[in-house]
Steps between C-alpha positions, in 0.01 A plus 500: 500500500831432338744733328481523119757299302820686445451738789722528798387328827238699696381696193148400398468715188643814339285810435540664161687827496284820482552771246610839649167660416322210681717562801407874514126417463516255787682752719234759431222262574667402830541868589137574435402207722710637786347850496304582815130510484357845431473710811156608608417796732361470845118490520476776765670842475736383212680834464787586732624851546874497566751762633803407280840561663641766257652836599396682189263783589283487193410138582387577850162337471316164523525245217236250429570130459285193460489256796539136386269242655783310657610820691149592611538412865859623532452838325361685790520888537823592655711200376821515317478408126722469187372654183618539140574864440657639186647155414649480850386315810457743788377467847208690648207493743140405418303808615147370431289267283212631293245354266595674179768716354423807292765406246340345190804289401634172622647497856802295580492250780690526831826321467508375858390556854814530700326447827128496602595702811311833476797716604358836373194595710243747371596748760866499401425507139289808545758660714783423260293656219446815706874518584601457143269784390616724792873450416467504116611139493381168368292238680750225432780706669288545813396131507871411480537683838180376645512118434820313587643246259348151509663223700350177380622280784353737763162499324485120500590494863212732590257304283596175670456664842162621406391158374629339822294742704191422301559123535540527877183715525684785666333838501714723282290807520629823666209462745650192650806703611294767675490737201183623342437342161565690186181643362359335195571813291868494591519132425369549148672827428179687462458819690208555736271773375544779755535865508800626687592856556867467416708712273776389275827591679668578168248789446553715810475881550429655833147647508356284223160355581451129556291275291353159508656218292233245391672161544420190319617252245459626144254328281609200306549567138673305221818679423631581157745266349724464201655227279713307728632281226788727536369662823161597625435834668259675718506812718625522858295451814185710531573689181333595177704350227513333162618159385796519272755267340821535705696482176346849449705653767391862474177471704493621853305359779211685666490517880256600755514469877280232640279515805642443843399256769431571856404331821154605621529748784357439839165681515463794731678829562835526320793529731777746426696230321222438250473874441870515441476229235235701305761759398499649156718412211857628552503636146177690532298269283155376634523188700285284284600193290756639254447451142762659272587456146745216432830512331449503129153666507400826346307759691160357571623154550508381139793280422754664260546195289253217463577240230216379268267259658572609856230647729526699821305442808520483872687218662605380845618177638230306673503189710143386487357191632529317166874577474713189558712540803789314651440226744484603857849478637479741793649381814412684815734637757632291784263446791479813712708498811398640847711805435333561162151458653602751772628748236190484301261486794222726595713753689702739277852528647642826370859406595735769380212691347402610848774766469313678220181680595313362192684165492224302675225639272712415200521135609114496568442621148718225359326238714164627363627450140498880421751646260692698760790680338779672699834670450683387815797674660644222722661586835873452535610142582450169342136442603367581157518141393282388781244775418492366145440143632217630725325677205533169297344299782204729525448495124520118509230503768270668253556209254719708270864480395805723531789585276804663677781641281828612659829621340747211571550157648586633842165669525334184375663302781388760762133471382535126469606479868213723605239301302629172650449637845153624417370232263706205541694295244336413170240786514697725271777485235802707431597564136862606427734451209756303708260205546579356171250425213359177645429624856378841382265332254377258766417783737342703223271209407393472869378855471334444162305194628381677813716303753620827654379855477779702657803570278815697578768561244697754299396694189374197299251419772270794391337242256461218745165330418357527852126406507248755617764767573430721791812686568818611314798620700809682361784575735748778431342610166786757441754217437614496144488113492114524483528619146536205266809523271318287231250634249258667545678608827194502736542627852367279783316802663304564183424137430380429855285808519343409166446146630345621827273722301394240266444232766331723757786418738670697768837651460788581740794698362745534787848598589703705745476777251231635263552541127336776307317235302347371818423849607309553176284200588428657843413845359270349239303318762580149359692419811486604864811612690592262781754644745579496870450801718800727584516383867538135385750593234719692748508195730607262219726714278869571552645850546616637162781755489639675197884532496469837316269694728613830650555364839746229375671743265561737798647229694712354208547726192676212320176308515393708188751321276582185697374169360461359846445793743578476875137486592475169306809362659381595847164343449655178365752475784237544772243272336763219430521443875146368509440340163572500129534814294389525140683714237303548177726586199319592173768339272651150499859449403820666602580845347249544223585846377833673489594860431811697451652594842602849362213637300224257604415416142359140452782250426434333159664239283751618244366246239121527521441783741318258740497562882787366703435297819689283755365150544688395810753601767793372292367581153617773256247752361332355194235598250141410566429465121795344335676365806840638424734570790586871530859450640649813342199730540543879511220755501461661159392829659772571764755218457468363851549125528325456838138397530240529783194296573171663426253211559601243766341157492399260782816292501723805545266631768540160686870534487492855641268392785717197573787746563282737701345226718779230523324311785169448312405249234413666167272310268384602150170421328451578141481358152769225553339386821179610663477426875156418632548555869768616754518419867425751775873552582741786453610516132491717191302412190567684166224441249367649183144609476258203492764264634485592870466194716250490785652520840366299795333758721587777252804707432635719778565775239522553130726741298382586151804620303530699170157642501603731208559187281125426526372851481716621214400230244348625185164340577160648555446257791849562661357651818213247518737213459756643751225534765385138425847364561552698810171402648552132425845516679373703788210254553753234589621709812351420835265752654687797644821413306695754306504557112747743359457607135777666319307771301411863501250551778325786320368272219127419529564131452752498793250691716231243415740223603581675831129524573425152368235648280476315165134593448571860519797481259289299242219745516739797444685317230190409313375855515820631343490239227145578421596867460787407275312229314734210604397141572301375666279811474512437126554189294814452297638257248855475361617390153872396506733369226698593210426854372347394171267238658391744771406762241329262264283374789417849615406603146244224496340572842175689498523668832182534716362840584706676773812297420839655503823371336831570680802428299648279368843562663806283544520287812825402656671784322843427638497155321275592213751408230726206585838419348343313214296803392167351607186717482405676815183417691220753512195515712167699457244552777124525437301671772121501539252575780422188703161486337676436171717208602285245317491709180880542508545121547269419206679757279836343571363162440351596165829650378703191609249275340514686170880469487477130597244433229722650232786298647703811547807471720377611844763560766335775700397409851163630611450521865202633697568661839882497472671489831753767401391802303790737589 
C-alpha cells in the first residue's frame, strides 16, 4: 500500500475530523464498553453479616451485605472485609453467612475481602460481645482490643509454610506433637451440647443457690438485615433485633447473652474442685444462661424503634457444615521432645504444688479436663512462675490449652523461662507489646492456627484464640495495669472469669496477696481457696517487723516521726554483710512535695497555685503545673522563705543511703530504668513499687519506707493496695530474712502483713465493704466529663430498680478551673446490687446510644467498675 498523493511520507490516509458531539458520543460508548460485568451473588449463603468498625454506640449491631460470587471462597466467617458504609469504605469482620436477610430492599455487595484468614473465631466473637455488654461498650471497641492489626507479609509467610508442609506430607496435626487433637466442635466453633454446673462469675453473692447452665450452640436462624446500599444492619450476636437502615441512626441494638460451652466432665463422683466450680452467681442471679433485654429495647424485649419493613426475630451466628470455611492452614507444634513427653507423661509431678495441701488434687482435676477454679495465695519466693508452668503442662496433657496473663514484661519472662524448662522451646508463645507488630502477629497466628496451645502475655493476651481452652491464669490481679485504659475499659480478671465460665475451663487467680474481688469469688463458691498451711508458710516467709510498734518506740522515741528509724538502719546494716538489701520507696523522683518550714503549709506557686517540687540535687524549686521556678518564694501565711521536704522520692533516698553506707553500692530501679536482677552480693537497691528486681538467692532484708504515703491516699483500695505492694516486696526476701515496714503497727493492714495473712485481711475488708455498700460487694459505674454533658446523660438514664445516684461532684478540685477558665470536670457514681450489674450496663448503653443517634456532642466517659471511686 502506498501513501495518497500529496500526503507526507509514511501517512497512508487522513481521517476526517469529528464534530464535538460525535466525540462525546464515542467517549460514552467506550465508557459503557469498559464497565465491569454485573456482579452476581454467591450461590450458597449469599448474605454476609458484618461487624463494621465504628465506635458509635447506636450502630453496635450486625450489618447485612451481599457476597459476590468471586468472593465466595475467600469470604469465610471471621475474615476481615471492607464494606461501603454511609458513603465511606470501612473495615470490619465477617461474623457469619446466612441464606437470606430480613431486609426487603437491595443489599450492597462486599467491597473486598482483605484476607481470607479467619482471624475472629466464634469463641472470641461471643466473648467480645459479652464483654461489650458487661462494660456498656461496643463490639467494635472490644474487637479492636482482641484482634491485632493485620501484617500481610507475616500472613503470606505462614501460608507458604503451611503449603510446604502439605507438599512434603508432614503431619501438621497437634497429635503429631504429642498433644491431643482439638475436638471437632472446637475446630468448627460449635459448642458441644453439655450441661455444666457452673455459675457466671459476674453474678455472685454468698449463699445463693447454684444452677445448671445448658450448653450448646444456638439454633441457626437467618438474621435480620437492612438496606446496605448505604449500610445494612442486623442485631448483635445471640440477640433479638430488627433490621434497620444505618442512615436511620436512632435505632438501638438488642442484646441477649448466648449459651456457654463446656468440656464434658469426667463421669463419677465430683471432686472438691468440681464442686467449687459450681458456685452461684456472684450477683445473686440464678446460674442459668443469661438472657437480658438488650440496649435499645423496651421492657419485654420489644425494640423501641423499628423502621417500616423491618422484622424482629432470634438470631445467632452459626457455622454449619454448609458454611464456606477457610482452607486448612493449621500447622502443628514442633515434634515433642523427650522432656515434653516426660512432662506430659502418665505420672503427675506436682512440683511446687506439693507445698500446698490441695495442690496435687488441683493438678489432677486439670489433667482430667475438669473446670477447677482456685484463688491462689502463692508462697513467698519466685517459684510461682514454675507453679504456673506445671499447671499449664497438666492442662496440655488433657488436650486443652492455657492462657496466662501477668502484669508486665518481667513477669512474662519469668513464666517464659519456666515454660521452656517444663515444655521445651516451640511449645508455647509469649505475647508482649515490645515484640513489634510483625513478630507479635506471627506468634498470634501460630495460636490461631493451633500450632501452640499455651500463651503467656500481658493484658491483651486475655483474648488469645487458644483452641479448646482448659485453663486461664491471672497473676497479681490487684495490679492496676490489668485494667485496660481503652474503651470499654475491661479488667483482665473479669474477662478471664467470663471466658472460663463460657468455655467450661479452669481458672487460677493467683498472687502473693488476695484482693477483695478474688475473695468475693471464694465466698460465692465460684472458686476454691488454694493456700499453704501455716507451718509451711512460717518456713518460707521472712520475719516482718513494724517500725512503729510499742517495743521499738520504747527503745527509740524518735522512730515515731523519723522517716528511716533506727530499727530499719540496724536491719539493713546487719543484712548487708551477707547479701543485697531492698529499700522500697512509694514515690519516684527527688523531693516531690514541699511545705513551709515555719507553719507547715503546702508550698504553692505564686502564679497558678500549683504544688512546688525539687527535681534534682542541684535544681531550684519549681511548679509542677506551669513549670515556673520559685526563686523568690515566701510563705503567704507566715512569711518564712525556707521550705522542708514532705514527700521524698527514690532518687533522694538513694543519695541519703549513699551517705549512710559509703562502702556499699547503691542502685536504683524505677521508671527511668527497671533492673531485672541483682547479684547475691552486699549492696543496696532502691526501687519503687513494681520495679523491684529479683535478687539471686533472695534479698537478705527489705525496708519498706513511707508507709503513710500508701495508707493515707484518698482511695477506697488504699489499704488493700499497700498490703499488695508490701507482700510483693517481702516475697523477694529469702526465708528467715528481715522485713521492716515503716507504718503504724496498730493498723489492721500492718498486722495482717506482720502475720503474712492476706486471706484474713481480704475477708475482713470485704465484710466491711459489704456493710458500707462499697465495691466489690456492689457494682458501680462512673460518668465523668464536663458538667453539662454528665447531667444530660444522667437525665436520659432509666436507672434499674435498686440503683442509687451519687453526685455528680467535681473531681480534681484543686485544678478544677485552669488559667484559661476551662470548665471543671465532674463525676457521678451509679451504685446497684451485684445482681443488677447487667441492667445498669444496659441502661448506660441505651442512654449513650440515644445521644449518639441524635448526633449530640457526647464527651462524658462511661466506665463500669471504676478503679477509683473515692
